[in-house]
N, C-alpha and C positions, 0 to 999 in steps of 0.2 A: 662314492663320497670323495671329494678332494679337499685339500687344504688350500685355501685362497689367502694370499697376503693382499690386503686392501689398504690403500692409502688415500687420504683425502687432504685437499688443500682448499679450504673454503674461507675466504677473506672477510666475509660479512660479520657483523657483530652478533647476530642471534642464530643464524643458520648453522654454524659450526657445532653448537651443542646439540641441535636437533639431529644432525647427521651422525655425530659421534654416539649419541644415545641409541640411535637405530642400529648402528654397526655393533655396539656392545651387546645388543640383544641377540645378535647372531654369532658372536665370538668373543675373543679376548683382546683387549687393548694391550699392545706390547711397547708401544711408544706413543707419544702425544697424538700423532695422526696416522698411526700404523696399527692394523688389526690383523689377527690370524682367525680365520673362520673355517671350520669344517662344514662344507655344505653339500647336500645332494643337488642334482640338477634342478629339482622343483624348488628348493630353498634358495638357490642361487638366483633363479628367475624371479622368485618373490622378492628377494632383497633388492634386485635392480629395479623392479617395478616400484617398490616403496621409496627407494632413493630418487627416483624421477620427480617426485613431488616435493623434494627437499633441496635439490641442487638447481643451480643456473649454469647451464653449460658454457655460456659466454664468459662467465666469471670464475667458476669453480673447476676443480680438477679431482676426479675420482678415478683411481687405477685399480684394476683387478689382475692379480698375478696368480694363476693356477700353478700348484706345485704337484708334480706326479710323484709316485713312489720312487722313480729313478732319481729325480732331483732332490728329494727329501734328504737322502743320504749325503748330499753334497752341500748341504747348508752349514755355514760356519757361523757360530754365535759367540760373540766376545762380550761377556757380561750380560746383565738383565736376566729376564725370565727364560726358562727352557722353551724350546720349540713345542707348539701345541701338537699333540700326538693324534694321529689319525688311526682309529681302531684297525688292527690287522696290518699296519705298515711297520716296517723296521727302519729306524734311523741309526746309522752307524756314525 
């Protein structure tokens, strides 16, 4: 399981809610268009497949940033919610 930071930029009127609702089903919203999701390889593939029906690649932007155990310890957070914890990882 990895922690993914997922960002979305969906300029349409209705699609942003459909995209954000889907992402919230897989993780925690930490900012308006930023989500932290702890996903297995299977869940990651499932999420990507489900997103394909909701985004238009010529108009929208979805970015997936996987964070390894090594990089989790280097995350700086100023304000807001704490970093989503991956079971078995240590965040320093």
